[in-house]
Each structure stands twice: as structure tokens, then as C-alpha cells.
Phi, psi and omega in degrees: 000128180276133179224128176242127183234114179272153175205169175103354177291172179166194179252133183215147177287150177307137183095347181277186184227154172216151172238120177267149176234150175223112179264131184246140172226157176084006178227160172275090195303318187290354177261354189260134163286142181238146184228151171244137174233165173215156178225114178278157179305127177076007182237166178282157176295138181232149177287138180250308188198156175223152171223128184277175180294336178260020172074018172283132185247143181224148183221150169295141192306319187290346184254355180302135179094340179252327183250144177225128178258144179209163179223151174234100184293332178293333181253003182052044187226140173244145185237156171226107177273125184239119181245164178048049185295147181238156178305329180287354173277355179299137178162184174262129181256130184241145173261145184213147168211156178239129183283172178298334180270002177091006177286136186256123183242139181230148170277180182277346179093155176225135186278131173241125178235122180246121182248149184284000000 
């Protein structure tokens, strides 16, 4: 059974930083591309970042330079370092992966609230 568990969310003042973690079980982690999405209140879920099995990182254009994705295959964990946070970064952040068979797995999400 695949399980993704996010952690690290919280409340932070604008300009601050947070690091999110997503611990994965039930998958061969080092073979999986991992993704971060977020959903702001009243908006659709949007893609934030991806990291491939060979550590290539990708970001939505508007977040480049502020967010950094990384993975630790020894810990089966993917991270999202978020700097210079803005109130518009508020939302629920989700971890995602898609298996070789096309099954789509999501974590339960972690809430990030950025206040001015």
C-alpha cells in the first residue's frame, strides 16, 4: 500500500521560510518522480514542483528562485524548501507520485498559512 505523509506546514509571517516533508512508503522511492501541488482557498489545485528519479528539478515559473525541491532516497522523503513566503502562498500543499502502472497517489496535505 502506497502512503504519502506530508508534514512541516504551519503559520509563518510573510518573508519567512518553511520546509515541507513528504515521507513515502510502499513504493520503490528512488525510481519515482515526486511532485508537489498546492491548493489555495477557493482555487484549483496547481502544480508547484517536481523532482525526477535522477534529481532533475522543475518548478512552476512564478516560484522559481523561492522554492527548492530535494529528495533523500535513503529516507524515502522529498522536501520542499520555501523561502520569502508571501500571503498568496497560503494553501494546502500536497505530495504526489504516479506509479509505473499509472496509479495516482496523494498525501493528505499540509496547511501553509502566510500572514502579512
